[in-house]
ZAMAR-102200 format. One record per residue (C-alpha): residue in three letters; x, y, z. Coordinates in nm, 4 decimals. Layout:
% ZAMAR-102200
[r ALA [X Y Z]]
...
% end
This chain:
% ZAMAR-102200
[r MET [-0.0972 1.3112 3.0290]]
[r ALA [0.2091 1.4010 2.8306]]
[r LYS [0.2822 1.2506 2.4922]]
[r ASN [0.3915 0.8868 2.5214]]
[r ASP [0.2500 0.8617 2.8730]]
[r VAL [0.0028 0.5964 2.9756]]
[r GLY [-0.1843 0.6558 3.2979]]
[r HIS [-0.4191 0.4924 3.5386]]
[r ILE [-0.7325 0.7016 3.5034]]
[r GLY [-0.8647 0.8129 3.8392]]
[r TYR [-0.5481 0.7276 4.0304]]
[r GLY [-0.3280 1.0215 3.9340]]
[r ILE [-0.0464 0.7863 3.8308]]
[r SER [0.1289 0.8261 3.4987]]
[r HIS [0.3923 0.6015 3.3426]]
[r SER [0.5766 0.6294 3.0126]]
[r LEU [0.5145 0.3768 2.7370]]
[r ALA [0.8551 0.2229 2.8122]]
[r GLU [0.7806 0.1874 3.1855]]
[r THR [0.4384 0.0378 3.1184]]
[r ALA [0.5820 -0.1993 2.8568]]
[r GLN [0.8480 -0.3170 3.0989]]
[r MET [0.5910 -0.3769 3.3753]]
[r MET [0.3673 -0.5735 3.1366]]
[r GLY [0.6501 -0.7587 2.9627]]
[r ILE [0.5589 -0.6318 2.6146]]
[r THR [0.6954 -0.3741 2.3703]]
[r ARG [0.6164 -0.0035 2.3747]]
[r GLU [0.4365 -0.0546 2.0447]]
[r GLY [0.2212 -0.3223 2.2090]]
[r VAL [0.1240 -0.0791 2.4858]]
[r ARG [0.0453 0.1893 2.2285]]
[r GLN [-0.1771 -0.0490 2.0321]]
[r ILE [-0.3630 -0.1613 2.3469]]
[r GLU [-0.4163 0.2019 2.4474]]
[r LYS [-0.5414 0.2898 2.0981]]
[r ARG [-0.7930 0.0019 2.0974]]
[r ALA [-0.9134 0.0860 2.4497]]
[r LEU [-0.9673 0.4525 2.3644]]
[r GLU [-1.1533 0.3590 2.0462]]
[r LYS [-1.3823 0.1236 2.2431]]
[r LEU [-1.4475 0.3990 2.4961]]
[r ARG [-1.5195 0.6510 2.2202]]
[r LEU [-1.7677 0.4163 2.0518]]
[r GLN [-1.9401 0.3358 2.3809]]
[r LEU [-1.9783 0.7052 2.4643]]
[r LEU [-2.1076 0.7762 2.1164]]
[r ARG [-2.3712 0.5042 2.1472]]
[r ARG [-2.4832 0.5975 2.4984]]
[r PHE [-2.4616 0.9742 2.5025]]
[r GLY [-2.4019 1.0959 2.1500]]
[r VAL [-2.0554 1.2188 2.2473]]
[r THR [-1.8316 1.2488 1.9420]]
[r ASN [-1.5186 1.3938 2.1038]]
[r LEU [-1.3649 1.2665 2.4286]]
[r SER [-1.2444 1.6161 2.5147]]
[r ASP [-1.6112 1.7192 2.5426]]
[r ILE [-1.6407 1.5162 2.8636]]
[r MET [-1.2828 1.5081 2.9942]]
[r THR [-1.2219 1.8260 3.1909]]
[r ASP [-0.8898 1.7177 3.3490]]
[r CYS [-0.7048 1.6892 3.0171]]
% end
């Protein structure tokens, strides 16, 4: 995904922060904060389960 893009993982769809914010009825900053929290939760879950410390270690499409 390009900078400021938010995508639907596994669906090949990518939307900008502004497009996503408009669809969800929130600000771009709100979308960015949600994305940040979601990625942090994913990182912590992977760390606990598999000892993965860097998401790029398992994400080959990025």
